N, C-alpha and C positions, 0 to 999 in steps of 0.2 A: 511557644516562643519561636517556632520556625515557620510562622505564617508567610513571611516574605520569601524564604527559600522554597517553600512548597509551591508558591506562585510561579517561581522560575524553573521548576522542574520540567524536563523534556523540552528545554529551549523555548518555553513560553515567555510572554512579555508582560510587563507590569506598567500600567499607566498610573502615575501618581499625581495627586493634587499638590499644589505648592501654596502654602499658607504663610503669609507674613503677618496677617492679623491674628489676634489672640482672643481667647474666651471660650470656655469649655462648651457651652451650649451652641455657640456659633460653629466651633470646630466639629462638634458631633453632627451638625447639619451637613457640613461638607463631607464628612466620612459616610453619611447615609446616602450620598449620591453614588454614581456608578464607578467611581475611581477604585482601583485595586488597592491603593495605599494612600497615605497622606503624609506629606513632608512639611515639617514645621521649621521655619527659617528664622534663626537667631542672628545670622550675619547681617542681613539687610532688612529683615522684617522686624515686627514689633514684639516677637516672642522674647521672653526674658527667662532668667533662671527660675523664677517662681511660676510664671504662666505655663511653662513647659510641663510641670508636674501634673496639673489638672488636665492639660490638653492631650498629653499622651494617654492618660487614663480614659479620657473621653473617646479617643480613637479606638482603644482596646475594647471598650464596651460595645462598639459596633463591629467587633471581630475583624478589624482591618489592621495591617501592619503600620506602625508609626516609625517614620524616619525623621531624624533631627539633623539639621545643618547647624553646626556650632560656629561661633565667631572665629576669626582668624587666630590661630595659635592657642586657642583655649582647649588644649588637649585634656586638661583635667576635667573639663565638663563632658568630654566624650564618655568617660567612665560614669559620670553622674547620669547622663542621658540613658545609658544602659541600665543603671541601677533603678531608674524609675520606670523602666519597661519598654524602651525603644528597641526596635528590631534591627535598626541600622543607624549609623552615624556617618554624616558627610563632613569631611574636614576641608575647608577651602584653602587655596594657595599652597598646595603641597608641591613644592618646586624641586626638591632634592631627595635623594635616598634617605638622608638623615631626617628630613621632615617626615617622611613616610615611616621610618623606624620609630620616631618619637610618638607619632599618632598611634601606630600599632601597639606600642608598649602600654598605652592607657586603655586599649580596647581588648586586650587578651590577657588571660591569667598566666602565671608561671607554669611551665618554664618558657613559654613563647613570649610573654610580656610581663608587665608589672602591675596589672589591674588589681586593686585591693578588694577585699571581700566585704560586702554589705548590700545584700540584694533582697531584703525582706519586701520592699515595695514592688520590685520587679516580679517576685514570686507571686504576690497577691494580684497584681494587675494582669499578669499573663496566665493566671490560674495553673501554675505549676504545682505538681503534687508535693514537692518538698524543695528545700534549699539545696540539698545535695544533687537532686535531679537537675536543677538549673545550673549549678556550678559545673557538673560533668559535661553539659551540652553547650554551654554558652559560647565558647570559642568557635565551635563549628556552626552554630545556628544564628549568630548575630553577625552583621556585616560591617566591616571598616571600609568606607568608600572615600578614596582620595580624589580631590578635585584637580583636574588638569586644565589650566587656564592661562598659561604663560608660555613664551618661547622656551624659557629655561625648563619648565616641566616637560614639555614635549621632547627636548633634547635629552632629558633624563628618564624618559618614559620606561624604557626597558629595565633600568635599574630599579625604578619605583615598583613596577609590576613584579619584580623578582623578590621583593621584601616579604618574608613570611609574616602573615597577619594582615596584609592588605588583600581584601577580598574582591575589590573592584575599583573602577575609576568612574568619575562623573565629569564630563566635559562642560565647562561654562563657555558657551560659544561667543557670548558678548565680550567677556574679558579676554578670551583667546584672540579675538579679532583686534581688540585694542592693543594687545601686546605685540602682535605681528605687524599691524599697520601703523603703530605709534600715533594713533588718532583717538582722542577721547570719545568720539561718537562711534559706537559699535556698529559692526556690519555682520551680525551672526549668520552663519551658513553662507557667507559671501565668497566671492571668487578667490580671495587671498587665503582662506582657511578651509574651504570645503574638502579638498583632497586630504588635508591634514586630519580633519575630523573623521573621515572615512578610514584613514590609516590607523588612527588611535583605536577605533573599534576592532579592527583586524588584529592588531597586536595584542589587545586584551583577550580576545577570544582565542588566539593562538596559544595562550598560556592558561586557558580555562579560568579566566577571571571575568567578572561581569562588567559589561560596558553600559554606562548610563549617561544621560545627557538631558539638559534643559532645552525644551522646545517652546516656541512662542505660539504655535498654531497646530491644528490637526494635520495640516499638510507637512509640516516639519517632522511631526511624529512618524508619519508614514515614510518619509525620506530617511529618517534615522533608523527606523526598523529595517529598512532595506539594506542599510550599511552594516547591520549586525548589532545595533544597540538593543538591549533588552529591558532596561528600566528607562522610561521616558517621562519626565515631568512635562505637563502641558499647561501653558499659561500660568496665571497666578490668581489668587483669590479676589483681589480687588477688581480684576477684569471679569471674573465670574459674576460678581455682583453687578457691575456696571452693564455688562452685555445682557444679562438677564433682565435687568430693569428696563434698559432701552428697548429690548425686544418686546417686552410686555407693553410698554407705553406706545410703541409704534403701532400696536393693534387697536388702539382706541381711535375710532373713525372720525369723531368730530374735531379732533385736535389738528 
């Protein structure tokens, strides 16, 4: 159950796939690629309450950590994602310390939070020796990751990072740029937010919490890594399929 944390030991980095499409056999094929982890997107992707169950199990079968991004405000599903075997949960639009406290309360057991007990599926999927073993280690070995993607969230960042039970943050660079620029067309990693993005990573690392970010290209992954980010999502699965197919077709000489 600590696959993700083990990957982050000694300041190592994690490159995660980002999957909005669903289907266990499809997800297992993504997990079989060279990604360190696989993130399943319920907020903007096609992942649902039911597909998540099979897809988390499929990722676990490939011995990769499963990360789930829940829809906005669906903190009750954060607990369920952990109950079915997720190693980390990303909550979008965490703008205030109260948002962070609410999220953490569903991610952590008492006395730190209010997560309720019901982990038979997680114990099975993660091959834990027993339910007590899972329960004793869950708070320390699963990650609550709060998304920072608005002006308000950046203004409250220190307080959000200070909440017990928040293990890290994930920057959404597109929404961050929309919030700062007040322009619906995003400019991720653009001039208006690039220094803010760097500062977010610095603040997270200063309090020994994990900094994560979504990147649209390998070049942005390298840039984010240099800033101090240690979990980087690269691209998204629809682009993996499109780019792979186009590359394959481009090698047919008679076309």
